[in-house]
C-alpha positions in Angstrom: -56.8 15.0 8.7 -55.8 11.2 8.3 -53.3 10.0 5.5 -56.6 8.6 3.7 -58.2 12.0 3.3 -55.1 13.7 2.3 -54.6 11.2 -0.4 -58.3 11.7 -1.7 -57.6 15.2 -1.7 -54.3 14.9 -3.9 -55.9 12.7 -6.2 -59.1 15.2 -7.0 -59.1 16.8 -10.2 -57.8 20.6 -9.9 -61.2 21.8 -11.0 -63.3 19.8 -8.2 -60.9 21.7 -5.9 -61.3 25.0 -7.1 -65.2 24.6 -7.0 -64.8 22.9 -3.4 -62.4 26.0 -2.2 -65.2 28.3 -3.6 -67.8 26.9 -1.5 -65.9 27.2 1.3 -65.1 30.7 0.8 -68.4 31.8 0.6 -69.1 29.9 3.6 -66.9 32.3 5.7 -66.9 35.4 3.0 -69.8 36.8 1.1 -68.3 37.8 -2.4 -70.4 41.3 -2.1 -67.9 42.9 0.3 -64.3 43.9 -1.1 -61.8 45.3 1.0 -60.0 48.1 -1.1 -56.2 49.0 -0.3 -53.8 50.9 -1.4 -49.6 50.0 -1.9 -47.2 52.8 -1.7 -43.4 52.2 -2.4 -41.9 54.6 -0.3 -38.4 53.7 -1.1 -37.5 51.8 -4.4 -34.1 50.2 -5.1 -30.9 50.2 -3.1 -31.8 47.2 -1.1 -28.8 45.6 0.9 -30.0 42.0 0.5 -28.2 40.1 -2.3 -31.4 38.5 -3.9 -30.4 37.8 -7.5 -34.1 37.6 -8.4 -35.3 41.0 -7.0 -35.1 43.9 -9.0 -34.9 45.6 -5.7 -31.3 44.7 -4.9 -28.4 47.0 -4.7 -25.9 44.2 -5.8 -27.2 43.8 -9.4 -28.2 46.2 -12.4 -31.8 46.0 -12.5 -32.7 48.8 -14.6 -34.8 50.5 -12.2 -34.4 54.1 -10.8 -33.6 54.4 -7.2 -35.6 56.5 -5.2 -34.5 57.6 -1.5 -37.4 57.1 1.4 -40.1 59.5 0.7 -40.6 62.5 2.9 -43.3 61.7 5.6 -45.5 64.5 4.5 -45.5 62.6 1.0 -46.4 59.7 2.8 -49.5 60.8 4.6 -50.6 62.9 1.7 -50.7 59.7 -0.4 -52.4 57.6 2.7 -55.0 60.6 2.7 -55.6 60.4 -0.8 -56.2 56.7 -0.6 -58.7 56.8 2.3 -60.4 59.5 0.2 -60.4 56.9 -2.9 -62.0 54.5 -0.2 -58.8 52.7 0.5 -59.4 50.8 4.2 -55.9 49.6 4.2 -52.8 51.7 3.3 -49.5 49.6 2.6 -46.0 50.4 2.3 -43.3 48.9 0.5 -39.3 49.8 1.3 -36.5 48.2 -0.4 
């Protein structure tokens, strides 16, 4: 893209941009297909990083209960349950 094209995009109304993005999205991805994903926190709180905005940080009193790393058998059980419920992707988060 050149400067003029970028400038034209920048100056379009927000709703025009939403409409254009929807049209482009539908060219490449039909709306009738939905990927089901499951997310599991396998460790909560106690993160060693010092991020003041994050509830997982061990450096601040955030009010969440810390949970140690979930045992492998529980993770596998949760993954199997997610698959049985139709999930095609299983994501794990660990603070």
